[in-house]
C-alpha positions in Angstrom: 0.0 0.0 0.0 1.4 3.4 -1.0 0.8 6.0 1.7 0.3 9.7 0.9 2.1 12.4 2.9 -0.8 13.1 5.2 -1.2 9.3 6.1 2.5 9.2 6.8 2.3 12.1 9.1 -0.9 10.7 10.8 0.8 7.4 11.3 3.9 9.0 12.8 1.8 10.9 15.2 -0.2 7.8 16.3 3.0 5.8 16.6 4.6 8.2 18.9 1.6 8.7 21.1 0.7 5.0 21.4 4.2 3.9 21.9 4.5 6.3 24.8 1.2 4.9 26.4 2.4 1.4 26.0 5.7 2.3 27.6 4.1 4.2 30.5 1.5 1.5 31.3 3.5 -1.8 30.6 7.1 -0.7 31.2 8.3 -1.8 27.8 11.2 0.0 26.1 10.3 2.3 23.3 11.7 -0.3 20.8 9.6 -3.1 22.3 6.5 -1.1 22.4 7.0 0.0 18.8 7.4 -3.6 17.7 4.4 -4.8 19.5 2.2 -2.0 18.1 3.4 -2.4 14.4 2.9 -6.1 14.6 -0.7 -5.7 15.8 -4.0 -6.0 13.9 -4.8 -2.6 15.3 -1.9 -1.1 13.4 -3.1 -2.9 10.3 -6.5 -1.3 10.8 -4.9 2.1 11.4 -3.0 1.9 8.1 -6.2 1.2 6.2 -7.6 4.6 4.9 -11.1 3.3 4.2 -11.5 2.5 8.0 -10.9 6.2 8.8 -9.3 5.4 12.2 -7.9 8.9 12.5 -11.5 9.7 13.7 -10.4 8.0 17.0 -7.9 9.8 19.4 -4.7 8.0 20.2 -6.4 7.0 23.5 -9.1 5.1 21.5 -6.4 3.4 19.3 -4.5 2.5 22.5 -7.7 1.0 24.0 -8.1 -1.0 20.7 -4.6 -2.3 20.9 -4.9 -3.2 24.6 -8.1 -5.0 23.9 -6.3 -7.0 21.1 -3.7 -7.9 23.6 -6.2 -9.2 26.1 -8.9 -10.6 23.9 -7.1 -11.2 20.6 -9.4 -8.8 18.9 -9.1 -5.0 18.7 -12.8 -4.9 17.6 -13.7 -5.8 21.3 -12.7 -2.2 22.3 -15.4 -0.1 23.7 -14.3 2.6 21.2 -15.5 0.3 18.4 -18.5 -1.4 20.0 -19.8 1.7 21.6 -21.6 -0.2 24.3 
């Protein structure tokens, strides 16, 4: 997938914010946190323009990532389910 400049900037912003949150909550190094985030389904969803995930705050995307780590599916996040 070719990413346009706006998408690259958006991903950079989310990467930095979410990695910071992962490090703060779980004590991972930045490298470990980035590796875990980039390998996730949540990140694949974030890279998919048609899903418009930039409508979610970094906190929402972090919650999706965390839900994925706990349940195996980022779609179990309250930010998506809206329960």
